[in-house]
Every structure is written in structure tokens, then in C-alpha cells.
C-alpha positions in Angstrom: 103.1 106.9 116.7 102.4 105.0 119.9 101.8 101.8 118.1 105.4 102.0 116.6 106.9 102.4 120.0 104.7 99.6 121.5 105.8 97.2 118.6 109.4 97.8 119.3 108.9 97.1 123.0 106.7 94.2 122.1 109.5 92.5 120.4 111.9 93.1 123.1 114.4 95.5 121.2 116.9 97.0 123.3 118.7 98.9 120.5 117.3 101.1 117.5 119.5 101.4 114.5 119.3 104.4 112.0 120.3 103.8 108.7 121.4 106.6 106.2 122.8 106.4 102.5 125.9 108.2 101.9 126.2 110.0 98.5 127.9 107.1 97.1 125.1 104.8 97.7 126.5 102.9 100.7 124.4 102.6 104.1 126.1 104.3 107.1 124.4 103.8 110.6 124.1 105.0 114.2 122.6 102.8 117.0 120.6 104.2 119.8 119.6 102.4 123.1 116.0 102.2 123.4 115.5 104.5 126.3 117.2 107.1 124.1 114.8 106.5 121.2 111.7 108.9 121.8 109.3 110.9 119.9 111.8 113.8 120.1 114.2 111.5 117.8 111.4 111.4 115.3 111.1 115.0 115.3 114.6 116.4 115.7 116.8 113.5 114.7 120.2 112.6 115.6 123.1 114.9 114.8 126.1 113.7 112.6 128.9 115.0 110.7 127.9 115.2 107.0 131.1 115.8 105.4 132.0 112.1 106.0 129.0 111.0 104.0 129.8 113.7 101.0 126.9 115.8 101.9 128.8 119.1 103.0 132.1 120.8 103.6 134.1 120.5 106.7 133.2 124.1 107.3 129.2 123.4 107.6 129.1 119.7 108.2 126.5 119.5 111.2 123.2 117.9 110.1 120.7 115.7 111.5 119.2 112.2 110.4 115.5 111.7 111.1 113.8 108.3 110.9 111.1 107.7 108.6 108.4 105.7 110.6 107.1 104.0 107.5 110.5 102.2 106.9 110.5 100.3 110.4 111.8 96.8 110.1 113.3 94.4 112.5 116.6 92.5 112.1 118.7 90.0 114.4 122.1 91.3 115.1 124.1 88.7 117.2 121.7 87.7 119.9 119.9 91.0 119.8 116.6 91.8 117.9 117.2 95.3 116.7 114.5 97.8 115.4 115.8 99.6 112.2 114.6 102.7 110.3 115.8 104.3 107.1 116.3 108.2 107.6 116.5 111.3 105.8 119.1 114.1 106.0 118.0 117.5 107.3 120.0 120.7 107.9 120.6 121.1 111.4 119.7 125.0 111.8 116.4 124.7 109.8 115.2 121.2 110.0 114.5 121.3 106.4 115.6 118.7 104.0 119.2 118.9 102.9 119.4 119.5 99.3 121.9 117.1 98.4 120.0 114.3 100.3 119.5 111.5 97.8 116.3 110.2 99.4 114.8 113.6 99.4 115.9 114.0 95.9 114.0 111.1 94.8 110.9 112.2 96.8 111.0 115.7 95.0 111.5 114.0 91.6 108.3 112.0 92.4 106.4 115.2 93.2 107.7 117.0 90.0 105.9 114.5 87.8 102.4 114.4 89.5 100.9 116.0 86.4 101.8 113.0 84.5 101.9 110.1 87.1 100.5 109.4 90.6 102.8 106.5 91.0 105.8 104.9 89.4 106.2 101.3 90.1 109.7 99.4 89.9 111.0 96.0 90.2 114.7 95.5 90.2 116.5 92.4 89.3 119.4 91.9 91.7 122.6 90.0 90.3 125.6 89.2 92.5 128.5 87.0 92.8 129.2 84.6 95.6 132.9 83.9 96.8 134.5 82.2 99.7 137.8 84.0 99.4 138.7 87.4 98.1 142.2 88.8 98.1 143.1 92.1 96.5 146.0 94.5 96.9 147.2 97.7 95.2 150.7 98.7 96.4 153.7 100.1 94.9 155.2 96.8 94.1 152.0 94.6 94.3 148.6 94.9 92.2 146.7 91.6 92.5 143.3 90.1 92.6 142.4 86.5 93.6 139.0 85.2 94.2 137.5 81.6 94.8 134.3 79.9 95.2 133.2 76.3 95.7 131.3 76.6 92.5 134.3 78.2 90.5 134.8 76.2 87.4 138.5 76.9 87.5 138.5 74.4 90.5 137.1 71.4 88.3 140.7 70.0 87.4 141.5 69.7 91.1 138.2 68.8 92.9 136.6 66.1 90.8 133.0 67.5 91.7 130.2 69.0 89.6 130.8 72.5 88.5 128.9 75.1 86.4 131.2 75.6 83.1 131.9 78.9 81.9 129.1 81.0 80.8 126.7 78.0 81.2 125.1 78.7 84.6 121.8 80.1 83.5 118.8 78.2 85.6 121.1 75.2 86.4 119.9 72.9 88.7 121.6 71.2 91.8 124.2 70.0 92.3 125.7 72.3 89.7 123.9 75.1 91.4 125.3 75.2 94.8 123.8 78.1 96.0 119.9 77.2 96.2 120.0 77.0 100.0 121.7 80.3 100.4 119.2 82.1 98.1 116.2 80.2 100.1 117.5 81.6 103.2 118.1 85.0 101.8 114.6 85.2 100.4 113.0 84.0 103.6 114.8 86.9 105.6 113.6 89.4 102.7 110.0 88.0 103.1 110.0 88.5 106.7 111.0 92.3 106.6 108.4 92.9 103.8 110.2 92.6 100.6 108.2 90.5 98.3 110.2 88.2 96.0 109.0 87.0 92.5 111.7 84.1 92.2 115.6 83.3 92.5 117.8 81.3 90.4 121.3 80.8 89.2 122.7 83.1 86.6 124.9 82.9 83.5 128.0 83.3 85.3 130.0 80.6 87.5 129.1 81.7 91.3 126.5 84.2 89.8 122.9 84.4 91.3 119.7 86.5 90.7 116.8 87.6 92.8 113.9 89.5 91.4 111.5 91.2 93.5 107.8 92.2 92.7 106.8 95.7 91.7 106.4 98.4 94.4 106.4 102.2 94.5 109.7 104.0 93.4 110.7 105.2 97.0 110.1 101.9 98.7 111.9 100.2 95.8 115.0 102.5 96.2 115.0 101.5 100.0 114.5 98.0 98.8 117.9 98.1 96.9 120.0 99.1 99.9 117.9 96.7 102.1 118.4 93.7 99.8 122.2 94.1 99.4 122.3 94.4 103.3 120.3 91.2 103.9 122.1 89.3 101.1 125.5 90.3 102.3 124.6 89.4 106.0 123.0 86.2 105.2 125.9 85.2 103.0 128.4 86.1 105.6 126.8 83.9 108.4 127.3 80.9 106.1 130.9 81.7 105.3 130.5 83.5 101.9 131.5 87.1 100.6 129.1 88.6 98.3 129.7 91.4 95.7 127.3 93.2 93.6 130.1 95.1 91.6 129.4 95.2 87.8 132.2 93.1 86.5 134.0 91.0 89.2 135.4 88.2 86.9 137.2 88.5 83.6 135.4 86.9 80.7 132.3 86.0 82.5 128.9 87.6 82.9 128.6 90.7 84.6 126.2 91.9 87.3 123.5 94.3 86.2 120.3 95.7 88.0 117.6 95.7 85.4 114.6 97.7 86.4 111.4 96.9 85.2 109.0 99.9 85.6 105.6 101.4 84.7 103.7 104.6 85.5 100.1 104.9 86.8 97.6 107.7 86.8 94.4 107.3 88.5 95.3 103.8 89.2 95.6 103.0 85.4 98.8 101.9 83.7 99.7 104.6 81.2 102.2 102.3 79.5 99.4 99.9 78.5 98.1 100.1 74.8 95.1 98.8 73.2 95.8 95.3 73.2 98.1 92.8 74.7 101.7 93.2 74.0 100.9 96.8 72.8 102.2 99.9 74.3 101.0 103.6 74.6 102.4 106.6 72.9 103.3 107.9 76.3 105.3 104.6 77.1 107.1 105.1 73.7 108.0 108.7 74.6 109.2 107.6 77.9 111.5 105.0 76.4 112.6 107.9 74.1 113.6 110.1 76.9 115.7 107.2 78.5 117.2 106.7 75.3 118.0 110.2 74.4 119.4 111.0 77.7 121.2 107.7 78.4 124.7 108.8 78.0 124.3 111.4 80.5 122.0 109.1 82.8 124.6 106.6 82.9 126.8 109.0 85.2 124.3 108.1 87.8 123.0 104.8 86.9 126.6 103.3 86.2 128.7 105.4 88.2 131.7 103.1 88.8 134.6 102.7 86.5 133.9 98.9 86.8 130.3 99.5 85.4 132.0 99.9 81.9 133.8 96.5 82.1 130.3 94.9 82.1 128.9 97.0 79.0 130.8 95.3 76.4 129.7 93.0 73.4 129.3 89.5 74.0 127.5 89.4 77.5 123.9 90.5 76.8 124.8 94.0 78.0 123.6 97.2 76.1 126.4 98.9 74.3 124.1 101.2 72.1 120.9 103.1 73.2 118.5 100.6 71.4 115.0 99.6 72.2 113.4 96.2 71.5 110.6 93.7 72.1 112.1 90.7 73.9 115.6 91.9 72.9 118.0 91.1 75.7 120.8 93.2 74.0 118.8 96.3 74.1 119.2 99.2 76.6 115.3 99.2 77.0 113.3 96.4 76.0 109.5 95.1 76.7 109.6 91.6 78.1 108.1 89.2 75.6 106.3 87.3 78.4 103.7 90.0 79.5 100.2 88.5 79.3 98.1 91.4 80.7 97.6 94.9 79.8 97.8 95.9 83.5 101.2 94.5 83.7 102.7 96.4 80.5 106.3 97.6 81.5 109.5 98.3 80.2 112.8 97.1 81.6 115.9 99.5 81.7 118.9 97.2 81.2 122.0 99.6 81.6 121.6 100.3 85.2 123.7 98.3 87.7 123.7 98.0 91.6 127.0 100.3 92.0 124.5 103.3 91.7 123.2 105.5 94.5 119.6 103.9 94.2 117.9 107.3 95.0 119.9 109.1 92.5 119.8 106.6 89.7 116.2 106.0 89.9 115.3 109.8 90.2 117.5 110.5 87.3 116.0 107.5 85.3 112.6 108.7 86.0 113.2 112.4 85.1 114.9 111.2 81.8 111.7 109.3 80.8 109.4 112.1 82.0 111.4 114.6 79.9 110.5 112.4 76.8 106.9 112.5 77.5 106.7 116.2 78.0 108.6 116.8 74.9 106.6 114.1 73.1 109.9 112.4 71.9 109.1 109.9 68.9 111.4 106.8 69.1 112.2 106.8 65.5 114.0 110.1 65.5 116.2 108.9 68.6 119.5 108.1 66.7 122.3 107.7 69.3 125.7 106.5 68.8 127.5 104.0 71.2 127.0 104.5 74.9 129.8 105.7 76.9 132.5 103.1 77.3 134.0 104.8 80.2 133.0 106.6 83.4 134.8 109.6 82.0 132.7 109.7 78.8 129.4 109.4 80.9 130.6 112.3 83.2 131.3 114.3 80.0 127.9 113.5 78.7 126.4 114.5 81.8 128.3 117.9 81.8 126.6 118.5 78.5 123.2 117.3 79.0 121.6 117.8 82.5 118.8 120.3 82.0 116.4 117.4 82.4 117.6 117.1 86.0 117.7 120.6 87.1 114.1 120.9 88.3 115.0 118.4 91.1 118.9 118.0 91.3 120.9 120.8 92.7 123.4 122.4 90.1 126.1 122.1 92.9 125.5 118.3 93.2 125.5 117.7 89.4 128.9 119.8 89.4 130.3 117.8 92.3 129.3 114.4 90.7 130.8 115.2 87.5 134.0 116.3 89.2 134.0 113.1 91.5 133.4 110.7 88.5 136.2 112.3 86.5 138.6 112.0 89.4 137.4 108.4 90.0 138.3 107.6 86.2 141.6 109.2 86.3 142.7 107.4 89.7 142.0 104.0 88.1 143.7 104.9 84.8 146.9 105.9 86.6 147.4 102.5 88.0 149.2 100.0 85.9 147.2 97.0 85.1 148.5 93.5 85.3 147.5 92.5 81.8 149.9 95.6 80.6 152.7 93.1 81.8 151.5 90.4 79.6 151.4 92.8 76.6 154.3 95.2 77.1 156.8 93.8 79.7 159.3 92.6 77.2 159.1 95.7 75.0 
């Protein structure tokens, strides 16, 4: 523990930032002066009003956040070198992990599967859009959205420069790819704080980019999702850009998923690997079966925004049915065709997007797959219809199918989540859409 404080002082940090995720999946933070950050902080934490983060009611909202020493990283905020920690949420009176804390829920999920797997390894693919101007308004007399980007193909008639055409951006090279320098700067920051990046490239859509990280353990991967989004936004902001990870920011363009590659190990052996290259084990197929069987309910956590379902439509390499395939980019779950070694055997869950709370989304995903293993589900007996086409449908699916979560997820959290997601859907549906003017104004 002394080494931790010595490293903070060696780097000249005058401030320590404590980050905690709210229930929706957004980071919040509180900053301590270095003199106020002591061993007692690591033992007893810092008090906060949990009702503002979605963890509690106003009548019982006092909780504490306690830093996880293993999550220490350093970042520059303005002129300051700041030490940052990711925190867990504890009840103030008992100093026990709060039952609704997403990070603790993921920890408990991993403990609950120890008879099957010692570790779960994940590697997300981060897709996002970059803009230099974003304007939106929802008023009684105004509902509008306008975005712009130096790479936007819609500027081609006016600028006389190179542009990526509609749906033609995949792996395009400079000068069409205008954001290589931005991605290089982002990756440099990520590597400096301990996130190992496999590669980055331009994605299919105009102004759409991707960064893929290397596999790491599930809790570290979930922490990494919030950390990657944090770094991407801040590096882009310093270069004059705005970033969104929302699943479908542009009409008739590719959306942003967050495909998660994954495999499980037991006694340091990949339990998804079959007898030969490209082959998979029965446990792997049962895990996939669990994902597909529970996918409609699972999506309430992995695709928890109304915008998620604007991405999951035909024609954009996005899954619309609970299907499985080898090298099939339209499947909900696939095995990449480029895997060369048994130890690297993995599956890719393609439905999930970055609007999720990563701890809840990953915990639910793992528990769905593990349920398939425990029940020895057979892939050829999974015959699902279409995946939910709206957040309301996903919430209704979770209402019917949540037993696979109940060992870890509190029933009160599941009930609250269903209620909240139905409410979000109804709120969006109640607002007139501009295209309705195009279709119906003259009726």
C-alpha cells in the first residue's frame, strides 16, 4: 500500500480523482486533494448521495465509494498530473458492497461461475463517430438534429476535397481517412495507462472509427470500456472534435456496435477450444446456445437504449435474429474465421453496444452463456424468432426471462431496470418525429 502512495507522490500529483459508474453506465467523479487521500480513504471511502446515481431512494441515499487500489492510473487534466482510481459502492452503515453496485454485481457473477471457469477473457471492439459540430433540440416548437464533420460525404459538393463515400469507409486510407492522427494519439494514451490495443482503423461509415483492444480479464475489460470512452472523448475534445458511441447517430449509415470477443479458461486451458484448429468444444456450443436462448432478455442490459434498436436493422451487418455462424458478420454470435491457434479460440457476441452499463451488460452476457453450459443446451434446438426491435420489447423479454440472472442480480434491480427501460421507450415514442412531418403533414 505504501508503494501506491509513493508512486502518487513521485509523479507529483496534487489531486486524486475517484471515479464511480452510475446505474446508466456513465462515470461520475469526486476529486480529493492529495493531503486528504490517506489509508483511511482506502478503508472507509468517501460519502456521496447515491440517489443521484440511481442506487438508492432519497430516504436512504447515503453511501460511500471506496477506491480499488488495483485500478490506479494517471492522467493529465489541464496542467495537473492527476492520480485516478475506479471505485466500488458500499453501504455507509455496514461498509458492505451495495447490492445494486454494477461493479460488485460483475464480481459476484464471476465468483458464481468458478466451478466452470477460473477466468473470462474479453476483448471489445469500440466503434464511434467523430464530429466537429453537433446541434440538437427537443422543444415544444422545435425538434431538430444537425451534425457535421470534416470527413462528412455530405460536404463533397461544397468543399472540393477527398471524402469517404456513403458506406464506403471500411479500412480506407489517407487522405480519405482524415482521423488516423487522432486514433494514433488515442492509442498512445491508452497504451500509456495500461490498455493494450490490437489495432485501429476507419470503419464503414463516414466519420466512423474503430479501436480494438487485446483480451483481458472480465472485470478489467469492463473497467476498460469506461476508460476507453473517457480517453477517446478527452483526446478528441483537445483536437476540437466531439465523439459519440451512441449506436445509430446517422441516418442510413453504419451504426456503432461494441462486439465482444470472449473465451473462458479453467486451469489455464481455453475451454472453448476443440480438438483441431477452427473446431470448438461442446461447452463452447452450449455457451453460445445460452447466449442465443436468452438473447431477447439479455438485450435489455446489452442494448439498453432506444437508439440501440435503430442499429439492429437489416442491411448494415447488424444482427436481427438469434443466429450463430462461422465467419458470419450478420450473426448474433460468430466464430471469427481468421483464428489460427486453438488457444485463441473464441466467440464474438455482436449484438451488444456501448450504450450499456459495461458491468451489468457483461455480467448478464456471461450468466446467459454459463446457463447454457449448466443446462447443456444444444445449439440445433435453439429456434428463436426475430430479436427485439425496440427497447420495450427487450424489457418485456427480460420480464419473462430473468431466472438465469437471479443468483447474482437483485430482484429489485431487475424490476427497476424493466420499469425504467419501458419508461424511456414511452418517453421517446411520445415525441413527434421529423419524418412524420414528411409523411403525414399534408393528410
